[in-house]
C-alpha positions, 0 to 999 in steps of 0.5 A, spaced: 725 336 705 721 334 700 721 337 692 717 339 688 713 334 684 714 334 676 707 329 676 702 332 671 695 332 675 691 325 674 686 326 669 679 324 670 679 318 667 685 316 671 682 317 677 676 313 676 681 308 674 685 308 680 680 309 685 677 301 686 684 299 686 685 303 692 678 303 696 676 295 693 669 298 690 667 296 683 668 303 679 661 306 677 658 313 676 656 314 683 663 317 685 663 323 680 662 328 685 667 333 687 668 337 693 669 344 691 673 349 696 673 357 694 674 364 698 669 369 698 671 375 702 676 370 705 672 366 708 671 359 705 666 355 702 664 348 699 659 345 695 659 338 691 660 339 683 659 334 679 665 334 673 672 337 673 673 342 669 679 345 666 678 352 669 673 355 674 670 362 673 668 366 679 666 374 680 670 376 674 676 372 675 678 366 671 682 359 675 687 356 672 688 348 673 695 349 676 701 344 674 705 340 677 700 335 681 700 338 688 699 332 692 693 327 695 688 328 700 686 326 706 679 326 709 678 331 716 673 327 721 669 330 727 668 324 732 662 323 729 665 320 723 663 327 719 666 330 714 668 337 716 674 338 712 680 336 708 688 335 709 694 335 704 700 334 705 704 339 700 711 341 698 716 345 701 716 349 695 709 349 692 707 357 691 701 357 695 705 355 701 708 362 700 703 365 699 698 372 701 691 368 700 695 363 705 696 368 710 688 371 709 685 365 710 685 363 717 681 357 716 687 354 713 691 351 717 699 350 715 703 344 720 709 340 718 708 341 711 701 340 711 695 344 710 689 342 713 682 346 711 677 345 716 670 348 714 667 347 720 670 352 725 671 350 733 670 342 731 675 338 734 677 333 727 682 327 726 685 326 720 683 320 716 688 318 712 685 316 705 690 318 700 685 320 695 688 322 688 687 326 683 687 333 687 686 339 683 689 346 685 686 353 681 689 360 681 687 366 678 692 372 676 691 375 683 694 368 686 687 366 689 686 359 690 680 354 689 681 346 691 677 340 687 677 334 691 674 328 687 670 323 691 675 317 693 670 313 697 663 315 701 662 322 703 657 320 708 654 326 712 657 333 712 658 337 718 659 344 714 654 348 711 654 347 703 653 354 699 647 353 695 648 359 690 654 363 687 658 357 686 665 358 681 662 356 674 665 350 671 669 350 664 
C-alpha cells in the first residue's frame, strides 16, 4: 500500500540538473520541451510546450499546480518505438484516482495504481521504464486535470496527433 508522498514537485531547475545524471547526457536547452496533456469535451489532447508554468488557463478555468509530487513518468511506446502516451504510478490516496475526471475519460487506464494515458486509441504499446522526474499535475476548481511531463530523453517520433490550436495558456 503506497502512501501519498510529501515531496514537493521538483522545480524546473532541479529537473534540468537531475536529467544529465539519470540519462548520461550533457545538460543543454534542447530538452526544454514538455508534453502537456489536457481534456476537451472528455477527449484528451496533447501538445509540446516550451516552459513550465505555475498555472494554466483554459476556457475560463484556472489550473493550479498540485502538491505534493505525484511521481515520475514512463513512456508508452508502440512496436516501432514511437511515443503513444505516458504512465505514472500513483499513490492510492491520490485524489485523481477518486475523481469523476478518471471515470469520464475512457482513454485513462488504471491498473494496480499505474495510470496509463495512451493517446493513440487501439495501438498496442509497451511501458518503457524512463522514470522521468518532474511530472506536474494541475487541477481546476471543478477537479479537471492537466498533466505536464518534462522531456527526459529524446522524444523521437510521436504516434498521436498534436493539437495545433486551442492550447492552454501557460502562466
